[in-house]
C-alpha positions in Angstrom: -42.0 33.1 29.2 -39.1 35.6 29.5 -36.8 32.7 29.0 -38.3 31.6 25.8 -38.4 35.0 24.5 -34.8 35.4 25.0 -33.9 32.1 23.4 -36.1 33.0 20.3 -34.0 36.5 20.2 -30.9 34.6 20.3 -32.0 32.3 17.6 -33.2 35.2 15.4 -29.7 37.0 16.1 -27.9 33.7 15.1 -29.8 33.5 11.8 -29.2 37.0 11.0 -25.5 36.6 11.7 -25.4 33.8 9.5 -27.2 35.3 6.5 -24.6 38.4 6.8 -21.5 36.1 6.8 -23.1 34.1 3.7 -23.7 37.6 2.2 -19.9 38.6 2.7 -18.7 35.4 1.6 -20.7 35.1 -1.3 -18.0 36.9 -3.8 -15.2 34.2 -2.6 -17.8 31.4 -2.9 -18.5 32.7 -6.5 -14.8 32.7 -7.2 -14.2 29.1 -6.0 -17.2 27.9 -7.9 -16.0 29.4 -11.3 -12.2 28.2 -10.6 -12.9 24.8 -9.2 -16.2 23.3 -9.8 -16.7 24.6 -13.2 -13.5 22.9 -14.8 -14.5 19.9 -12.7 -18.0 19.8 -14.0 -16.6 20.1 -17.5 -13.9 17.3 -16.9 -16.9 14.9 -15.9 -19.2 15.8 -18.7 -16.2 15.3 -21.1 -15.4 12.0 -19.7 -18.6 10.6 -21.0 -18.1 11.5 -24.6 -15.9 10.3 -27.6 -15.5 11.0 -31.2 -18.6 9.1 -31.8 -20.9 10.9 -29.2 -22.0 10.0 -25.7 -20.7 6.7 -24.5 -19.4 4.8 -21.4 -16.4 3.3 -23.4 -13.9 5.8 -21.5 -14.7 4.2 -18.2 -15.3 0.8 -19.5 -11.6 1.0 -21.1 -10.4 1.4 -17.4 -12.2 -1.7 -16.3 -10.9 -3.9 -19.4 -7.5 -2.9 -19.7 -5.0 -4.7 -17.4 -2.5 -1.7 -17.9 -4.6 0.9 -16.0 -4.8 -1.5 -13.0 -0.8 -1.5 -13.1 -0.8 2.2 -13.6 -3.0 2.8 -10.6 -1.0 0.5 -8.6 2.2 2.0 -9.3 0.4 5.4 -8.6 -0.6 4.2 -4.8 2.3 2.2 -4.1 4.6 5.1 -4.9 2.7 7.5 -3.1 2.5 5.3 -0.1 6.1 4.8 0.0 7.1 8.4 -0.5 4.6 9.1 2.5 6.4 6.6 4.7 9.9 7.7 3.9 8.7 11.2 4.3 7.3 10.3 7.7 10.7 8.5 8.8 12.8 11.5 7.9 10.2 14.4 8.5 9.5 13.5 12.0 12.8 13.7 13.8 13.5 16.6 11.9 10.2 18.4 13.2 10.9 17.1 16.6 14.4 18.8 16.5 13.3 22.0 15.3 10.5 22.1 18.0 13.2 21.6 20.8 15.6 24.3 19.3 15.5 27.9 20.5 13.3 30.3 18.5 15.9 31.9 16.6 17.8 28.4 15.6 14.3 27.3 15.0 13.5 30.2 12.5 16.9 29.2 10.6 15.9 25.5 10.4 12.6 26.4 9.1 14.2 28.6 6.3 16.4 25.9 5.5 13.2 23.4 5.1 11.6 25.9 3.1 14.7 26.5 1.0 13.6 24.0 -1.8 10.5 26.4 -2.6 12.7 29.1 -3.7 13.8 27.1 -6.6 11.9 25.7 -9.4 10.5 22.3 -9.1 11.8 21.3 -12.5 15.3 22.4 -11.7 15.3 20.5 -8.3 14.3 17.5 -10.3 17.0 17.8 -12.9 19.6 18.4 -10.0 18.8 15.2 -8.6 19.2 13.7 -12.1 22.7 15.1 -12.2 23.4 13.8 -8.7 22.0 10.4 -8.8 23.2 9.2 -12.5 25.7 6.4 -12.8 28.6 8.8 -13.2 27.1 11.4 -10.6 28.3 13.0 -7.5 26.9 10.3 -5.3 28.1 7.3 -7.1 31.5 8.6 -7.4 31.8 9.6 -4.1 30.7 6.1 -2.9 33.4 4.5 -5.2 36.1 6.6 -4.2 35.5 5.9 -0.6 35.4 2.3 -1.2 31.9 1.6 -0.1 30.8 0.2 -3.6 32.4 -1.1 -6.5 30.0 -0.4 -9.3 27.6 2.4 -9.8 24.3 2.0 -7.8 21.0 2.4 -10.2 19.6 5.4 -8.2 18.0 6.9 -11.3 15.6 6.1 -14.1 13.8 3.5 -11.9 11.3 3.5 -8.8 14.3 4.5 -6.5 15.1 7.9 -8.4 11.3 8.7 -8.2 11.0 8.3 -4.7 14.3 10.3 -3.7 12.9 13.1 -5.8 9.5 13.1 -4.6 10.8 12.9 -0.9 12.8 15.8 -1.4 9.7 17.9 -2.7 7.3 16.6 -0.2 9.4 16.8 2.9 8.3 20.3 4.0 4.5 19.7 3.5 4.8 17.1 6.6 7.5 18.9 8.5 5.6 22.3 8.7 2.2 20.8 10.1 3.9 18.5 12.2 6.2 21.4 13.9 3.1 23.6 14.3 1.5 20.8 16.2 4.5 19.9 18.3 4.9 23.7 19.4 1.4 23.8 20.8 2.3 21.1 23.1 3.3 22.0 26.7 7.0 21.2 27.3 6.1 20.5 30.8 4.1 17.3 30.2 6.9 15.2 29.3 8.8 16.6 32.4 5.8 15.9 34.5 5.8 12.4 33.5 9.5 11.8 34.0 9.2 13.2 37.4 6.5 10.5 38.2 9.1 7.9 37.3 8.8 7.6 33.7 12.1 7.2 31.5 12.7 9.8 28.9 11.8 7.4 26.0 8.4 6.5 27.9 7.7 10.0 28.3 8.2 10.6 24.6 6.1 7.7 23.5 3.4 8.0 26.0 2.8 11.7 26.2 4.5 13.6 23.6 4.2 11.5 20.6 0.4 10.9 21.0 -0.2 14.7 21.2 1.6 14.9 17.7 -0.8 12.6 16.0 -3.3 15.3 14.5 -0.3 17.2 12.9 1.3 13.7 11.8 -2.1 12.5 10.1 -2.8 16.0 8.6 1.0 16.1 7.0 0.8 12.5 5.8 -2.6 12.9 4.1 -1.4 15.9 2.4 1.8 14.4 1.4 0.0 11.2 -0.1 -2.8 13.0 -1.7 -0.4 15.4 -3.2 1.8 12.6 -4.4 -1.4 10.7 -6.4 -1.2 13.6 -8.9 2.8 13.9 -9.4 4.2 14.1 -12.7 7.5 15.8 -13.0 9.6 13.5 -10.5 8.4 10.4 -11.6 8.8 11.3 -15.7 12.2 12.6 -15.1 13.6 10.5 -12.6 11.8 7.1 -13.5 13.0 7.4 -16.9 9.7 6.1 -18.4 9.9 3.0 -16.0 7.5 4.5 -13.4 4.1 5.2 -15.0 1.5 7.1 -12.9 -2.0 8.3 -13.5 -0.9 12.0 -14.4 1.6 10.9 -16.9 -1.2 8.5 -18.6 -3.7 11.3 -18.6 -1.0 13.5 -20.3 -0.3 10.9 -22.9 -4.0 10.4 -23.6 -4.6 13.9 -24.1 -1.4 15.1 -26.0 -0.5 12.0 -27.9 -3.7 10.3 -28.7 -5.7 13.4 -28.6 -8.3 11.4 -26.7 -9.7 14.0 -24.0 -12.4 11.7 -23.2 -10.1 9.0 -21.9 -8.0 11.4 -20.2 -10.9 13.0 -18.5 -12.1 9.8 -17.3 -8.9 9.2 -15.5 -9.0 12.5 -14.0 -12.5 11.9 -12.8 -11.6 8.5 -11.4 -8.4 9.7 -9.7 -10.8 12.6 -8.0 -13.1 10.1 -6.9 -10.3 8.3 -5.4 -8.9 11.1 -3.7 -12.2 12.1 -2.3 -12.8 8.6 -1.0 -9.6 8.8 0.9 -10.6 12.1 2.5 -13.9 10.5 3.5 -12.5 7.3 5.0 -9.6 9.3 6.8 -12.5 11.5 8.4 -14.6 8.5 9.1 -12.0 6.2 10.7 -9.3 8.6 11.9 -11.3 11.6 13.2 -8.4 14.0 13.4 -10.4 17.1 14.9 -11.9 15.0 17.6 -8.6 13.2 18.3 -7.1 16.8 18.7 -9.9 17.7 20.9 -9.7 14.6 23.2 -5.8 15.2 23.5 -6.4 18.7 24.8 
């Protein structure tokens, strides 16, 4: 009887605490609702209207027009390539920073964050200057005798990838570095003391423990790339068409807010689907708990 009364009292205290937390967080929840859900709801509502009134024509156009399939294909392929290149460059960099002393790591992280201190547009146009046919990179390669003709590094898919990787690299390095710093450095040493080679200790002990940070950073980079505009527009030279660019074209050139809203809703739905699939088939939180 006493245990039952104690359990009931604990349950009542838990309910009271939840109500208090809800009351305290209600102003923040209201701000989130106004800033996020109201604009998204308006976007969703607007996608079902055109000059004639309520219609499904905006979504039907997406299904019937092959050009939209190509735009979505370009968007996803470019985002996947940028994510892969960012992983190949960011993982070794994060590992190097995690092995440095605290002071050296702080200097390295400051260099990683250095691009955030300048405008995104300025960085993109800086790459445009560096990558053009008469730019610094092509000029240097020709003078070194490595190439005879300037490489096509800009106004194409390659230029968009280079610009986006430079922008997105910190978004992978930071969560990956944080994940690596939580790993006990004695674990790989213990594996080597039991006969494992340094390479085997890295791939069987250290690398699996970094997967939660790697998944989180990769997902952040990929999702962010889906809505990119400036780098593909400037460095792609009009040859790399992404969803965000088509949304702007529909809104500002054709003044078709319904079509632009439909594209935005579809992109949002795809993004939420990716989050769901990652959480369903790549349970990062459970993986992190198991690794501990």
